N, C-alpha and C positions, 0 to 999 in steps of 0.2 A: 581500486577506486575508494578504498576505505581509509578513514583517518584514525581509527582505534576504537577500543571498547570503553563505554562509559562505566566507571567503576561501581557506581551505585545501582545502575539499571541492568548491567550485564548484557547490553545490546550495543550495536554499532553507534558511535557518536558522529554526528555530522557527515553522513555519507556524501561524497562529492557529487554524486548524481542526483541528490535530493531535489535540486531545482531544475532538473531536466524532465520532470514529469509532464506528460502531455495533458491538455485540458480534459480529454476523455478519461485518462488514468486518475486525475484528480477527482473527477466526478464519481467514478466508481469507488475510489478510496473514501470519499465523503459518505456515500451511502453504506459502504461496508462498515465504517465506523459507527454508523447509526444502528448497526445490527441487522441490516437487511440481508436476505439470502441471495445466492446467485440468481435464482429464478425471479425474485422480486426486483432485483437491480436490473435484470434483463428487461422485464416488463416496463419498468419506469423509464428506461432509456431507449426502448425500442430496439434492443439487441438480442442476440441469442445467448442462452446461458453459457455456451462454450466460449463465446467472445468475451464475456465477463470474466470467466475463469482465466482465459489467456491474458487479459489485461491485468488481473491480480497477480498472475505468475510473473509478468514483466515488472510490475510494481515491486514485487518481492525481490527480484534480482537487482533492480535499480537501487533499492534501499539497503541491500546487503543483508536482508532478513533471512532467518533460517526457516521460519514457519509463519502461519497466519497470525498467531498471537504476537509475534515480534513485529509484524507489519503494523499492528494496532498500536503497540508501544511507541514505535518510531514516529508514526504519524501524529500521535497525541503529543509527544515531546516537541515536535516541530510545528504544531498547530496547523496541520494540513486539513 
């Protein structure tokens, strides 16, 4: 599902699945980018922390990211 590495950022460029994020995943991503913790995100959205972790794990896989730092880079590059 990947299109290649961005030479300047050393992350995945334009993952094909980027636009298949669910509204819930987008909301979790937005709060995660703000620097909120799993617990805080869970409280704000009325979910359990394990649900938030699972949504971030799915988000990481959809974006082709290797870790949480890469999730943030990809989301910022694509203005999610």
